[in-house]
RORO-612022 format. One record per residue: x, y negated, z of N, C-alpha, C, CB in turn. Coordinates in steps of 0.2 Angstrom, whole numbers, padded with zeros to 4 digits, always signed. Atoms other than C-alpha are relative to their C-alpha. Glycine has a CB too. Layout:
! residues N
XYZXYZXYZXYZ/...
***
This chain:
! residues 84
+0001-0006-0005-0056-0599+1044-0008+0000+0006+0007-0001+0004/+0005+0000-0005-0073-0596+1055+0004+0003+0007-0008+0005-0002/-0002+0000-0007-0071-0596+1075+0002+0008+0000-0005-0004+0005/+0001-0008-0002-0075-0577+1074+0006+0006-0001-0006+0003-0006/-0006-0001+0002-0063-0573+1063+0006-0002+0003-0001-0001-0006/-0004+0002-0004-0051-0580+1074+0000+0004+0008+0000-0007+0000/-0002-0005-0006-0054-0571+1091+0000+0006-0004-0006+0000+0007/-0003-0005+0002-0055-0555+1080+0009+0001-0001-0003+0000-0004/-0006+0002+0004-0036-0562+1073+0005-0001+0007-0001-0008-0006/-0003+0000-0008-0033-0565+1094-0001+0007+0003-0006-0007+0006/+0000-0009-0003-0038-0547+1099+0004+0005-0002-0006+0005-0002/-0006-0005+0002-0029-0538+1088+0006-0004+0003+0001+0001-0009/-0008-0001-0002-0013-0547+1092-0001+0000+0007+0005-0006-0002/-0002-0004-0008-0017-0544+1110+0001+0007+0000-0006+0000+0006/+0000-0005+0001-0020-0528+1105+0007+0005-0001-0004+0000-0004/-0006-0001+0001-0004-0526+1097+0006+0001+0004+0001-0004-0004/-0004+0000-0005+0006-0533+1110-0001+0004+0007+0001-0006+0002/+0002-0005-0006-0002-0521+1123+0003+0007-0004-0010+0002+0001/-0002-0007+0000+0004-0506+1112+0008-0002-0001-0003+0004-0007/-0008+0001+0001+0020-0514+1110+0006+0000+0005+0000-0006-0001/-0002-0001-0009+0023-0519+1128+0001+0006+0003-0004-0002+0005/+0001-0006-0005+0017-0502+1134+0005+0008-0005-0011+0000+0000/+0000-0005+0001+0024-0490+1123+0005+0001-0007-0007+0002+0000/-0004+0002+0003+0037-0496+1112+0007-0002+0002-0002-0002-0002/-0007+0002-0005+0050-0507+1123+0000+0004+0005-0001-0008+0003/-0002-0003-0006+0060-0500+1133+0002-0005+0006+0006+0004-0002/+0000+0006-0007+0059-0508+1152+0005+0004+0004-0009-0001+0005/-0005+0000-0005+0072-0509+1166-0002+0007+0004+0000-0007+0006/+0000-0006-0006+0062-0496+1175+0003+0007-0005-0009+0001+0004/-0004-0007+0004+0065-0483+1160+0006+0001-0001-0001+0001-0008/-0005+0000+0001+0082-0486+1159+0002+0003+0007+0003-0006-0004/-0002-0001-0008+0085-0485+1177-0004+0011+0001-0006-0010+0006/+0004-0009+0001+0073-0467+1175+0004+0005-0004-0008-0001-0005/-0006-0003+0005+0086-0462+1161+0005+0001+0002+0002-0003-0005/-0005+0001-0002+0099-0465+1169+0001+0004+0010+0000-0008-0001/+0000-0005-0007+0094-0454+1186-0002+0006-0005-0006-0002+0008/+0001-0010+0003+0088-0439+1174+0007-0001-0003-0008+0002-0009/-0009-0004+0003+0106-0439+1165+0003-0002+0006+0005-0003-0009/-0004-0001-0007+0113-0441+1183-0001+0007+0004-0001-0005+0004/+0000-0007-0004+0103-0427+1189+0003+0006-0004-0007+0002+0003/-0003-0007+0004+0107-0415+1173+0007-0001+0001-0001+0000-0009/-0007+0001-0003+0125-0420+1177+0000+0006+0007+0002-0011+0003/-0001-0004-0010+0124-0413+1195-0004+0009-0002-0010-0007+0009/+0006-0009+0000+0111-0397+1189+0007+0004-0007-0015-0001-0007/-0004-0003+0007+0125-0392+1174+0007+0003+0005+0004-0009-0007/-0006-0005-0005+0138-0392+1190-0001+0005+0006+0004-0004+0003/+0003-0005-0008+0128-0384+1202+0000+0008-0006-0013-0004+0006/+0000-0006+0002+0127-0371+1188+0009+0005-0002-0005+0000-0006/-0006-0002-0001+0145-0370+1186+0002+0002+0006+0003-0004-0002/-0001-0003-0006+0149-0369+1204-0002+0008+0002-0002-0004+0004/+0006-0005-0004+0137-0355+1206+0002+0006-0003-0009-0001-0002/-0004-0005+0004+0148-0345+1191+0008+0001+0003+0000-0003-0010/-0008-0002-0003+0163-0350+1198+0000+0005+0005+0005-0006+0004/+0001-0002-0007+0157-0344+1217+0001+0008-0001-0009-0003+0004/+0001-0007+0000+0151-0326+1209+0004+0002-0002-0005+0001-0005/-0003-0004-0001+0166-0323+1202+0004+0001+0002+0001+0000-0002/-0005-0001-0004+0178-0327+1214-0003+0006+0005+0002-0007+0002/+0004-0005-0006+0165-0317+1226+0003+0006-0003-0010+0000+0001/-0002-0008-0001+0168-0301+1214+0006+0001-0002-0002+0004-0004/-0004-0002+0000+0184-0305+1213+0005+0002+0008+0002-0004-0003/-0003+0000-0006+0187-0307+1231-0003+0010+0004-0004-0008+0005/+0000-0009-0001+0177-0286+1232+0004+0002-0001-0003+0005-0003/-0008-0005+0001+0191-0280+1223+0004-0001+0002+0003+0001-0005/-0008+0000-0004+0205-0285+1231-0003+0001+0010+0006-0014-0003/+0004-0002-0006+0192-0281+1248+0003+0009-0001-0009-0002-0001/+0002-0010-0002+0190-0261+1241+0008+0002-0004-0010+0005-0007/-0007-0004+0000+0209-0261+1236+0005+0000+0007+0005-0005-0005/-0003+0002-0009+0213-0267+1254-0001+0006+0005-0003-0008+0004/+0001-0004-0004+0205-0255+1262-0001+0007-0005-0006-0002+0004/-0002-0004+0001+0208-0240+1249+0007+0001+0001-0001+0001-0005/-0006+0001-0003+0226-0245+1253+0003+0002+0007+0002-0004+0000/-0001-0001-0006+0223-0245+1272-0001+0008+0001-0005-0005+0004/+0000-0008+0001+0216-0227+1270+0004+0003-0002-0003+0003-0004/-0004-0005+0001+0229-0220+1261+0007+0000+0005+0002+0000-0008/-0007+0000-0003+0243-0228+1272+0000+0001+0007+0004-0007+0000/-0003-0002-0007+0238-0226+1289-0005+0006-0001-0001-0006+0008/+0005-0008-0001+0224-0210+1286-0005-0001+0004+0004+0007+0005/+0005+0003-0004+0209-0219+1293-0006+0005-0002-0001-0009-0001/+0007-0004-0001+0197-0204+1297-0006-0001+0003+0000+0006+0004/+0006+0001-0001+0178-0205+1300+0000+0003+0009-0004+0004-0007/-0001-0003-0007+0178-0202+1321-0006+0007-0001-0003-0008+0007/+0004-0005+0000+0171-0183+1323-0007-0001+0004+0003+0005+0003/+0004+0001-0003+0152-0183+1327-0001+0005+0006-0003+0000-0005/+0001-0003-0005+0154-0168+1338+0000-0004+0007+0004+0006-0001/
***
């Protein structure tokens, strides 16, 4: 094998190593990023769940408030003050 061919093989080995290290192998930083990504996704899902729960509770409170006002008007005969 000539030295020129050895050098080409060496270059190919370095290029292969570079591609493997940068595009195939998972690094610790990637594992950390994936862990943080999963945690953020979980937080987003929890936030959406809480928003839905808040909206449902708000609608329920609104309904209770309307019933309360209707009962107050019925029982105490609340009237608007005359503007005269």
